[in-house]
Wavefront OBJ file of the C-alpha trace (Angstrom):
o trace
v -48.244 28.258 -146.197
v -48.950 30.036 -149.787
v -47.585 28.471 -153.210
v -47.372 29.364 -157.057
v -49.697 28.053 -159.052
v -46.727 26.308 -161.600
v -49.519 25.298 -164.470
v -50.319 28.383 -164.440
v -46.510 29.304 -164.787
v -46.144 26.274 -167.724
v -48.079 27.929 -169.882
v -46.899 31.470 -169.396
v -43.395 30.212 -170.172
v -45.163 28.836 -173.765
v -46.516 32.027 -175.009
v -44.603 35.027 -173.685
v -42.573 34.773 -177.101
v -46.396 34.633 -178.930
v -46.954 37.579 -176.290
v -43.425 39.108 -177.163
v -42.139 38.138 -174.767
v -38.408 37.030 -176.452
v -35.938 37.015 -173.761
v -32.744 39.638 -174.535
v -30.450 38.306 -174.007
v -30.193 33.979 -174.244
v -26.592 33.613 -173.524
v -25.157 31.089 -170.985
v -22.380 33.658 -170.463
v -24.298 38.092 -169.749
v -21.476 40.802 -170.057
v -23.066 44.522 -168.271
v -19.171 46.271 -168.440
v -17.087 45.527 -165.244
v -19.790 42.089 -163.738
v -19.585 38.509 -165.545
v -23.696 36.841 -164.830
v -24.258 33.957 -165.905
v -28.126 31.756 -166.596
v -30.173 29.419 -164.144
v -29.846 26.169 -166.408
v -32.934 25.633 -168.695
v -34.580 22.556 -167.044
v -36.391 22.423 -163.771
v -37.853 24.964 -161.956
v -35.775 27.468 -162.956
v -37.576 27.229 -167.150
v -41.234 27.113 -165.509
v -40.380 30.423 -163.556
v -38.359 32.405 -166.263
v -35.233 32.598 -163.786
v -33.379 31.494 -167.803
v -33.764 33.811 -169.439
v -33.351 37.701 -168.696
v -36.037 40.439 -170.755
v -36.253 44.043 -171.240
v -36.684 44.570 -167.596
v -33.859 44.372 -166.055
v -31.728 46.387 -168.885
v -34.618 49.529 -168.137
v -34.112 49.315 -164.410
v -30.393 48.851 -165.478
v -30.002 51.176 -167.167
v -31.489 54.040 -165.323
v -29.809 53.220 -162.649
v -26.143 53.766 -164.716
v -27.937 57.051 -165.282
v -28.007 57.674 -161.786
v -32.113 57.510 -161.664
v -32.294 55.310 -159.101
v -29.836 57.109 -156.068
v -30.600 54.389 -153.231
v -26.727 54.986 -151.355
v -26.335 53.954 -147.767
v -30.149 52.591 -149.352
v -31.195 48.857 -148.250
v -32.291 46.981 -150.235
v -33.749 43.355 -151.353
v -34.805 41.772 -154.699
v -37.766 39.038 -155.321
v -37.838 36.978 -158.027
v -33.431 38.553 -158.674
v -33.346 35.599 -161.624
v -28.908 36.923 -162.311
v -29.547 39.508 -160.324
v -28.619 42.388 -162.665
v -30.629 45.289 -161.381
v -28.637 45.096 -157.962
v -25.556 43.492 -158.361
v -25.161 46.884 -161.260
v -26.700 48.731 -157.784
v -23.245 47.616 -155.741
v -20.803 48.817 -158.295
v -22.114 52.436 -158.032
v -19.993 54.821 -156.939
v -22.632 55.654 -153.664
v -24.169 52.239 -153.106
v -26.699 51.032 -150.899
v -25.085 49.729 -147.511
v -27.373 45.974 -147.958
v -28.728 44.038 -151.395
v -29.990 41.209 -150.267
v -30.987 39.487 -153.550
v -33.772 36.976 -153.382
v -34.782 33.390 -155.775
v -37.541 30.635 -155.295
v -35.292 28.184 -152.932
v -34.426 26.073 -155.785
v -31.363 24.177 -156.420
v -30.768 25.622 -160.011
v -32.277 28.896 -159.556
v -30.202 29.182 -156.651
v -27.474 27.578 -157.223
v -26.780 30.114 -159.979
v -27.802 33.409 -158.474
v -25.024 32.720 -155.640
v -21.807 31.997 -157.884
v -23.520 35.365 -159.578
v -22.946 37.509 -156.139
v -19.565 35.188 -156.200
v -17.958 36.082 -159.478
v -18.957 39.936 -159.193
v -18.401 40.327 -154.998
v -14.591 41.703 -155.700
v -16.364 44.617 -158.262
v -18.999 46.320 -155.457
v -18.224 49.349 -153.753
v -15.953 48.700 -149.939
v -19.283 49.966 -147.412
v -21.369 47.148 -149.998
v -22.473 44.357 -148.148
v -24.393 40.974 -150.298
v -26.408 39.162 -149.513
v -27.612 36.115 -151.324
v -30.878 34.120 -150.023
v -33.522 31.401 -150.870
v -37.385 32.803 -150.548
v -41.184 31.801 -151.621
v -43.020 35.055 -151.644
v -45.646 34.811 -149.270
v -43.608 32.749 -147.088
v -43.007 33.792 -143.674
v -39.927 36.502 -144.083
v -38.107 37.256 -140.713
v -34.787 35.522 -141.980
v -35.084 38.810 -144.056
v -35.711 40.923 -141.432
v -32.699 39.458 -139.304
v -30.096 40.847 -141.991
v -32.538 44.555 -142.081
v -33.424 44.855 -138.791
v -36.133 47.907 -139.201
v -37.393 46.497 -142.790
v -36.095 47.462 -146.485
v -36.089 51.058 -147.744
v -36.441 49.461 -151.411
v -37.709 46.043 -152.433
v -36.801 45.560 -156.478
v -39.170 43.683 -158.705
v -38.009 43.633 -161.810
v -40.233 41.744 -164.875
v -42.541 39.941 -162.253
v -45.777 41.237 -162.350
v -47.219 38.597 -165.488
v -47.143 35.799 -162.227
v -50.779 37.849 -162.083
v -52.042 34.408 -159.873
v -48.593 35.109 -157.255
v -50.084 38.957 -156.753
v -51.584 38.620 -153.026
v -49.019 36.262 -151.744
v -46.014 39.106 -153.675
v -47.934 41.809 -152.610
v -48.518 39.888 -148.827
v -43.908 39.681 -149.277
v -43.764 43.782 -149.834
v -45.504 44.976 -147.147
v -44.213 42.232 -145.127
v -40.218 43.758 -146.247
v -40.828 46.772 -146.761
v -39.694 49.522 -143.237
v -42.339 51.400 -141.887
v -41.904 54.541 -143.284
v -43.159 57.460 -145.835
v -39.714 56.914 -147.784
v -39.796 53.810 -148.373
v -39.850 52.568 -152.093
v -40.920 49.786 -154.302
v -39.416 49.901 -157.799
v -41.598 47.592 -160.319
v -39.963 46.597 -163.889
v -43.396 45.572 -166.384
v -42.331 44.067 -169.770
v -45.058 45.648 -172.568
v -45.659 42.190 -172.750
v -47.708 42.104 -169.520
v -50.812 43.175 -170.700
v -52.478 45.877 -168.711
v -55.249 43.962 -167.098
v -52.251 41.850 -165.113
v -50.413 45.432 -164.042
v -53.982 46.785 -163.532
v -54.649 43.603 -161.277
v -50.593 44.088 -159.341
v -51.927 47.896 -158.657
v -54.986 47.920 -157.306
v -53.936 44.625 -154.932
v -51.493 46.944 -154.410
v -53.200 49.751 -153.399
v -55.891 48.219 -150.911
v -52.709 46.700 -149.561
v -51.240 50.557 -148.345
v -49.115 51.361 -150.977
v -49.048 54.244 -153.552
v -47.872 54.480 -156.862
v -46.502 56.880 -159.402
v -45.730 55.827 -163.417
v -42.859 56.722 -164.239
v -43.342 57.366 -167.899
v -40.389 57.874 -170.713
v -39.874 60.786 -172.787
v -39.673 60.224 -176.534
v -36.929 62.268 -176.345
v -35.181 59.250 -174.047
v -37.300 56.390 -176.546
v -32.459 55.512 -176.869
v -30.147 53.181 -174.674
v -28.384 55.944 -172.726
v -26.053 53.987 -170.473
v -22.710 53.873 -170.636
v -21.144 50.537 -169.905
v -20.088 48.093 -172.561
v -22.521 44.784 -173.234
v -21.154 42.803 -175.912
v -24.641 40.659 -176.107
v -26.278 43.802 -177.887
v -24.235 46.402 -180.267
v -26.574 49.801 -179.954
v -29.001 49.289 -182.305
v -31.095 46.048 -180.236
v -30.176 48.434 -177.129
v -32.029 50.884 -178.732
v -35.344 48.789 -179.928
v -35.199 47.396 -176.339
v -36.749 51.112 -175.034
v -39.720 50.179 -177.250
v -40.329 47.753 -175.641
v -40.390 49.982 -171.677
v -44.058 49.521 -170.594
v -44.023 50.609 -167.255
v -40.976 51.707 -164.425
v -43.309 52.128 -161.089
v -42.332 53.238 -157.670
l 1 2 3 4 5 6 7 8 9 10 11 12 13 14 15 16 17 18 19 20 21 22 23 24 25 26 27 28 29 30 31 32 33 34 35 36 37 38 39 40 41 42 43 44 45 46 47 48 49 50 51 52 53 54 55 56 57 58 59 60 61 62 63 64 65 66 67 68 69 70 71 72 73 74 75 76 77 78 79 80 81 82 83 84 85 86 87 88 89 90 91 92 93 94 95 96 97 98 99 100 101 102 103 104 105 106 107 108 109 110 111 112 113 114 115 116 117 118 119 120 121 122 123 124 125 126 127 128 129 130 131 132 133 134 135 136 137 138 139 140 141 142 143 144 145 146 147 148 149 150 151 152 153 154 155 156 157 158 159 160 161 162 163 164 165 166 167 168 169 170 171 172 173 174 175 176 177 178 179 180 181 182 183 184 185 186 187 188 189 190 191 192 193 194 195 196 197 198 199 200 201 202 203 204 205 206 207 208 209 210 211 212 213 214 215 216 217 218 219 220 221 222 223 224 225 226 227 228 229 230 231 232 233 234 235 236 237 238 239 240 241 242 243 244 245 246 247 248 249 250 251 252 253
């Protein structure tokens, strides 16, 4: 049974701010358009695994979802290490949403309890025809329960700000391979913050390629280095949102 390197992650939690990885929203309640999200309590595993923060990659993916650049209508989607589950829940309210969204995170009472509350609180905002499920899942372990929800695997796996867990790359890649549907157009969407060192990103990409994944970096043109989402985010004004564009380092699919 695989496990994460918690000692390394404790050090990482303290070091991210030094590297420029400050949480962009650290409020008790986060509002994004009609969505109302909370973050896990700042204690225990939530603090160790950074589930008590919202970092820029989640906003990066959310902004692209808003703009229709991630069109997943009719797809089956699973998010690993979802935290507050902003990308997944935003997908659920799109006019043409996935038919199934499964949000997962480490099976800790604080982390998973908060995630379940976010799902239930926002379930009524989901577009008709979109089924949302919440499950606890530790990377690298048996995914049978998750595969029961989507019997042929998932069309899309979402990873938002997970690559900095260097010691977990092997089990993360293993889980991706087990969960992805066996078809050429199945995708992994990965958002990594600028604070995740390039060598760490490259390590994940190398392991992914060895497992048969094909990665494509989606660059952000200079003229798009501004916030282009339309939904209101009271915690951040236009200037703060624009600054987040400078934090977006990689978006890989």
